[in-house]
C-alpha positions in Angstrom: -0.1 0.1 0.1 1.4 3.5 -0.7 0.1 6.9 0.9 0.1 10.0 1.1 0.7 11.1 4.2 1.9 9.0 7.4 0.7 10.4 11.0 2.5 9.3 13.7 1.4 9.8 17.7 3.0 8.6 21.3 -0.6 7.8 22.3 -3.6 7.4 20.6 -5.6 10.5 20.4 -2.6 12.6 19.7 -3.2 12.5 15.6 -7.0 13.8 16.6 -6.0 16.7 18.8 -3.5 18.1 16.8 -3.3 17.3 13.4 -6.2 16.1 12.0 -8.0 18.8 10.6 -5.2 18.9 8.7 -5.5 15.4 7.8 -9.1 15.8 7.0 -8.6 18.6 4.5 -6.0 16.4 2.6 -8.4 13.7 2.5 -11.0 16.0 1.1 -8.3 16.8 -2.0 -7.9 12.8 -2.6 -4.8 12.6 -0.8 -4.3 9.0 1.0 -3.9 8.9 4.9 -2.9 6.2 7.6 -2.2 6.5 11.0 0.4 4.6 13.3 0.0 4.8 17.1 3.0 4.1 18.8 1.7 2.7 22.1 -2.0 1.8 23.3 -2.0 4.1 25.7 -2.0 2.4 28.3 -1.0 4.3 31.7 -3.7 6.9 30.7 -5.4 8.0 33.6 -9.1 7.6 31.6 -9.9 4.2 31.0 -7.9 1.4 29.6 -6.0 0.0 26.9 -8.9 -2.2 25.2 -11.3 0.8 25.3 -8.5 3.0 23.9 -7.9 0.6 21.0 -11.4 0.8 20.3 -11.9 4.4 20.2 -9.0 4.8 18.5 -10.2 2.2 15.3 -14.0 4.3 15.3 -11.8 7.8 14.5 -9.4 5.9 12.2 -12.6 5.1 10.3 -15.0 8.4 11.1 -11.6 10.0 9.3 -11.4 7.7 6.2 -8.0 6.9 6.9 -6.5 3.8 4.8 -5.3 2.0 8.2 -4.0 2.8 11.6 -1.5 0.5 12.9 -0.1 -0.3 16.3 4.0 -0.4 17.2 2.8 -1.7 21.0 5.7 0.1 22.5 5.7 0.7 26.5 3.9 3.7 27.3 6.0 5.9 29.2 9.6 3.7 28.9 9.8 3.4 25.3 13.3 5.0 24.4 15.8 5.8 21.7 16.6 2.5 21.0 17.1 -0.1 18.0 14.0 -2.0 19.1 12.0 0.9 19.6 12.7 2.4 15.9 12.5 -1.2 14.4 8.9 -1.2 14.1 8.7 2.4 12.8 10.7 1.8 10.5 8.7 -1.4 8.8 5.4 0.8 9.3 7.2 3.6 6.9 8.6 0.6 4.2 5.4 -1.0 4.0 3.1 2.4 2.8 5.8 4.1 1.4 4.5 7.9 3.0 6.1 10.9 1.0 5.0 12.7 4.6 5.3 11.9 8.2 3.8 14.0 10.4 4.5 13.5 14.2 5.2 14.8 17.7 6.1 18.2 18.8 9.7 18.8 19.5 9.1 19.3 23.3 6.1 19.4 25.5 4.8 18.5 29.1 3.9 14.9 28.2 7.8 13.9 28.0 6.7 10.9 25.6 5.9 13.6 23.1 9.2 15.1 22.9 10.5 11.5 22.7 8.1 10.4 20.2 9.7 13.3 18.0 13.2 12.4 18.0 12.5 8.7 17.5 10.3 8.7 14.3 12.3 11.6 12.6 15.1 9.6 13.3 13.2 6.3 11.9 12.6 8.4 9.0 16.1 8.7 8.0 17.0 5.5 9.0 14.0 3.9 6.9 16.4 4.6 3.5 19.2 2.9 4.3 19.7 0.0 2.5 21.9 -1.9 5.3 19.0 -1.9 7.6 16.8 -5.1 7.1 13.5 -5.3 8.2 10.7 -8.2 6.7 6.9 -7.5 6.0 4.5 -9.5 7.6 4.8 -12.1 5.0 8.3 -12.3 5.6 9.5 -10.7 2.7 12.7 -8.6 2.8 11.0 -4.5 2.4 12.5 -2.0 0.5 14.2 0.8 1.7 11.9 4.1 1.9 12.8 7.4 3.5 9.4 10.5 3.3 10.2 13.4 1.6 9.6 15.2 4.3 8.6 15.3 8.3 6.7 17.8 10.4 6.5 18.2 14.0 2.3 18.6 15.0 2.5 21.0 18.0 0.9 20.1 21.3 0.2 21.1 24.7 2.9 24.1 24.9 2.4 27.1 23.1 5.4 26.6 20.6 5.8 29.2 18.0 4.7 27.2 14.4 7.0 27.1 11.4 4.3 27.3 9.3 0.4 26.1 9.6 -2.4 24.7 7.9 -6.1 26.3 7.7 -8.5 23.9 9.0 -11.1 26.7 9.5 -13.8 24.1 7.5 -12.5 20.8 9.2 -12.8 22.0 12.9 -16.0 20.8 13.4 -15.1 17.3 12.3 -12.0 17.3 13.7 -13.9 17.9 17.1 -16.2 15.0 16.5 -13.2 13.0 16.2 -11.3 13.6 19.5 -14.9 13.4 21.2 -14.8 9.8 19.7 -12.3 9.4 22.6 -14.7 9.0 25.1 -13.4 7.8 27.7 -10.4 10.7 28.0 -12.3 14.1 27.8 -15.2 15.9 28.7 -18.5 14.2 28.3 -21.0 13.7 30.8 -23.2 12.2 29.3 -21.2 9.0 29.2 -21.4 6.3 31.5 -19.0 6.5 34.2 -17.5 9.5 33.3 -18.0 10.9 37.0 -16.3 7.8 38.3 -12.9 8.1 36.4 -10.4 10.7 38.0 -10.0 14.0 36.3 -6.8 14.7 34.2 -5.6 18.0 32.7 -7.2 17.0 29.9 -10.8 15.5 30.8 -12.6 19.3 31.6 -14.5 21.3 29.4 -11.9 24.0 29.4 -9.7 21.7 27.8 -11.7 21.3 25.1 -12.5 24.8 24.6 -8.5 25.6 24.7 -8.4 24.1 21.3 -10.5 26.3 19.6 -8.6 29.2 21.2 -5.5 27.2 20.4 -6.6 27.1 16.6 -7.6 30.7 16.5 -4.0 31.9 17.6 -2.2 29.9 15.0 -4.9 30.8 12.2 -4.5 34.7 13.1 -1.7 36.0 11.6 -2.0 33.9 8.4 -5.2 35.3 7.8 -7.0 32.3 8.6 -10.3 31.5 11.2 -8.3 28.4 12.8 -5.6 27.0 11.6 -3.4 24.0 12.8 0.9 24.4 13.5 3.3 22.3 13.0 7.9 22.9 13.3 10.5 21.5 11.1 13.5 20.2 11.7 14.8 21.5 8.5 13.7 24.5 6.3 11.1 24.0 4.2 11.4 25.0 0.6 8.7 26.3 -2.3 9.3 26.9 -6.2 7.2 29.5 -6.0 6.8 32.3 -3.6 3.0 32.5 -4.2 2.6 29.1 -2.4 3.2 31.3 0.5 0.4 33.4 0.8 
């Protein structure tokens, strides 16, 4: 399977919270999108891994993603080493994306910054022929390096290197976010009040998503946008692409 964009997150719901508006925009344009969660989010204070699995599958279906895979790394304890990197390399070589979107470079949750470095390096090493991996059938995989890696901004407000207009897709984005019913403010959900409060379970957190999107969008003339940082300077062939 060959796709246009692979969106990778340390936890199920990272992608929905931070770059799903961008993905929805590109799917509407006819681009193909795949998702890769590095962990099952098993250390999350609310719900459990099985519930997160179900929510993640449903969110991918609603989005229109071609697939959603899970690398099954240890939530909170994955590290920058070979055994953590190889599942990402296998995924990249399996779907051969042109663009990879991945976690923010620095954030409140330590997993996010670690996942950013791990993923960016895996994208590079995936292009090295002498790193050998096998597909699910045991066949050797061909090396592949994405053309670009972009880091979506998450909890901390970081100055973006560029933003993507999601004005027409924000409500769909919020529907995807709220598919993770175990994690976010949903007083009508069974057992909602029985779960512990977390920094993301209150209504104010959901409200902050629109505020952040508005702040990202304003300098570019967009009502709502998602922000990204890059490890290297992006290039354009035409100045009018920057309008």
